[in-house]
N, C-alpha and C positions, 0 to 999 in steps of 0.2 A: 428563570433564565435557562436556556438549553444550549448545549454545545454539541455540534455534529463533527464526528471524526470520520475520516476516509482512510481506507486501506486498499492495497492492491493484492489480489490473490489470483490463483489460477482456477479455471473452471472445474478441474478434476480434484482439487484438494478438499478432502472430506472434513477438515478441521476448521474451526472458527478462528480466524486470525486475531480476533479481539480477546476471546476467552480461553483459547487453547493454543496460545502462541508457540510454546515449546514443541508440541506435536506438529503444528502447522509448519514450523520452520524445518523440522527434521524431514517431513514429507517433501517439502519444497527442495531441500538440498539433495535428498536421495534421488529425486527425479531430474536433477541437474538444472533446475530453473534459476536458482540464485536470485529470486525476485527482489529480496532486500538490496542486494548489491546493484542490480539493474536499476531499481528505483533511485538509489543513491547517486548513481552516475548521471541519470537523466535530470534529477532535481538539482544537483550541484549546489547545495545549500551552504552558505557561509556560517561560521561559528557564532557570530554575534548578532543574531536577529531575534525578534520577539517571538513568543509562542504563536501568536496570530499569524505573523508573516511566515513562520515555519509551516504551519498547517496549510496556508494558502499555496505555498510553493510545492508542497507535497501533492496537494490535490491537482495542481496544474500539471505536474509531472505524470501523475496517474492518468490524467486525461490525454496527455500526449502519447503515452505508451499505448493506451487503448486505441487511439486514433490511427496509429500505424501498425497495429497488431493484425496482420493479414491472416494469421492462423486462428484467430479468435480464441486465444489461450487465456488471456487475462480478463478480469472483470473488477470493477470498483464496488466495494461494499462500504456501507455507511452505518454508523451507530450514533444515536442521539442520546445524550445523558443530561439529566436535569442537574442544575447546580444549586 
């Protein structure tokens, strides 16, 4: 069984959001993007939902951000892990 995770990043961030999150986050904040906060505002996820519903809402929010990204700053990255 495999599990696909989605994340939001910017086109100029040189760090891997999955494996180098601390460096990725510092770069993102230094550039003033605050991508995590932006994604959180758009996703508006309640506290008491399943992991599957959480992942679904995050991906929907990422897709919405990219849809309205007129500057082409953001991109969705995926990682598939076997369980």
